[in-house]
N, C-alpha and C positions, 0 to 999 in steps of 0.2 A: 504494500500500500504506500503510495506516494503522499505523504502528509501535505506537501505543498499544493497538491491538487484536491485536497479534501474540502476546499471552500474556506470562507472567511471565519467560520466558527472557531477553529482551534488556533487563534492568533497568539494564545498564551497557554503554556502547559508546564508540567513538572516532569522530571526524570529522576528515578531512584535506581541506584545500582544494586538491584536484588531481584530475584524471581518474583513474578506477579503474586503468587499465592502467599509468599512471605510478606510482601508489602501490604497486601490486603489484611492479613491477620494483625499486623502491627497497627494499621490504621483503625481497625475495628476495636482493638484493645484500648487504644487512645480515645476514640470518639464516643464509644458506647457509654462509658462512665460519665462523660461530660453531658451528652445528650439526655441521658436518663433523668438528670436533674430538672430538665425542662419538658419532660413528658414526650420525648421523641425516641424512636427506635430506628435502626438501620436494617433493611432487608437486602439480602445479597442474591444476585442473579448471575449465572454464568452466561456470557454472550457468545454464541456461535455465529460469527459475522465477520465482515471486514471492518476496518477502522471507520470508514465513512458511515456505514450503517450504525455502528456502535455510537458514533458521535451524534447522529440524529436522535438516538434514544435518550440523549441528555436533555433534549428540548422538552418543554420551554425553558428559557432562561428565567431566573427568578431573583427577586430582591425583597427585603434586605437579607434574607437567609438563602443559602444554597440548599437544594433538595436532592441532587443527584451527583454521584461521583463515579468516574470511570477509570479503571486501571487496565492498561493494555500493554502486552509485551512487545517491545520494539525489536529486540533480539535476545540472545541468550544471557545478556548482561544487564540490560536496561529495561525498566518498566515505566511507561508513560502514565501521567496522572492528569486528568481533566475534571473540572466540575462545571456546573451550569449557572454560576454567578453571572449576573447581567454585565458586570464590568470585566469579565474574563476570569480565568482560573486563579484562585486564591494563591498568593505567594507563600503562605505560611506552611502548609502541609509538607512540601518537599524538605524544608529545613528541619521540621519536627521529626519526620521519618528518618532523615539522615542521622539525627541524634539518637533516636530510639534503637535503630538497627546498627549503628556504628559503621555506616557506609557513606559513600559519596552520593550527592544529589545535585540537581540543577533546577533553577527556574529559568524559563526561556520565554521571551516575548519577541514575536516576529509579526508586527502589525503593519499593514499597508494603509495608505490613505483611502478612505471610503466616503463617498459623497452620496447624499440623498438626492436621487434623480428628480424628485418632485420639486425641490426648492434649491438645490445646489449647495446646501449646508453640509459642512464636514461632520460626519458621524463618528469617524475614527481617524486619528492622526498616526502617521508612520512612526514606528519605534523598533529599535533593535536592542535587546537587553539580554545579558547573560549573567546569572548569579551562580556561583559554584560553591557547594558546601562539602566539608569533610567532617564527619561525625558531628554535624550540627553547627559547625563553625564556618563562617563565610571566608573562603580562601581567595576568591577572585570575583570582581564585579566590573563589568564593562557595559556602557550604555551610550547610545546616540538616539535622541528622541525629539520629536516635534512637540514641544510643550505648549499646545494651543496657538501655534504660529511662530514661536521662537525656538530654534534648534539649540539643544544642550548636549554636551558630551562629558563623560567622566569615566574614571577607572580607579580601582583600588585593589590592593593585594599583589601577590607575586604573579607576574605574567607567565603563561605557558610558553614553552620553547617554540611552538609553531606560530605564535601570534605575529601579525604584521604590524610591528611597532611603528614603522615609518608612516603608516596610514593615520595613526593617531595624531600626527602633526600637520595633516592637510589643512589648508586654509578653509575649505568647505567643511563645516562641522558635520553635515549630514553624510558626507563621504568617509568620515573617520571610522565608522563602524556600521556596516550595512547588513542587510539580511543575507546577502550572498556570503559575506565574510562569516557571519554567524553560523550558517549552515556548514561552511568549511571547518570551522572550529569544532562543531558537534561531531563531524566526521572524524576529526583527529582524536576526539575523546571517546570514539567507539560507539557513538549514537547517531548514525547516519539516517536522518529522517527522510531523505530523498529516496534512497535505495534500501531502506530498512527491510530486511528479509523476513522479519517475524520468525526467525529461526529458533523456535522453542520446541519443547517436547510435544506440545499440541498446538500447532499454529492455528491462529484464528479464534482462540479462546481468550476472552477477556472477562472482567468482572465489573458489573454495574451494581452500585449500592444506592438504594433509594431511602430517603428519610420520610418517616411517617409520624404524624402527630398533629396537634392543633397549631396552625400557623398564626403568627402575630397579625394584629389588625391591619398593619401596614404592608402585608404580603402582597406582591404583585407578580404576574407572569407576563413574559414577553415572548413573542413567537420566534424571533431570531436575534 
């Protein structure tokens, strides 16, 4: 499955360096206790699908609480994480899971400019973001993002050997770290989202968790 061709929905996602079933077990152990306090429960479903179909099962997007979580094996090393929050996948879970499992994890944003065809207004600004965690500690952070019309760039932590350090000094801020560069970095880290083979014991098997319980009065659903 080519994530790049999966549509605008997965513009942000997490990656955890552990098998899918292990990641799901850790997530459930963490979230069940928290959710129980508020009268929620999580129900698990094994998805026999391709990634595009599994992502559609996350709809509708919701706010202010997320209600669905998808874990999908990218390859034998990395498991992808998505949720249905209206503002994109929550940045927190990959970091928490990295700490709980004692493994590496990433938060990735690869957003393109999206305009509302009816009025020409910008619905989503372009952004390229990579956050890399090791045992819950952030080791590397790189971003170039259009912050509502003004481009910003930043980096922190120890660079990986394969990074294009010269690009970070370009005059054009938006060219310092692009989605093409980010995909290349992921490839170097063993998480090739363009040609991910889903080479796991049971290819095409992912895990969808759904939250059940009384939603807050401010709860809203969005079609896409």
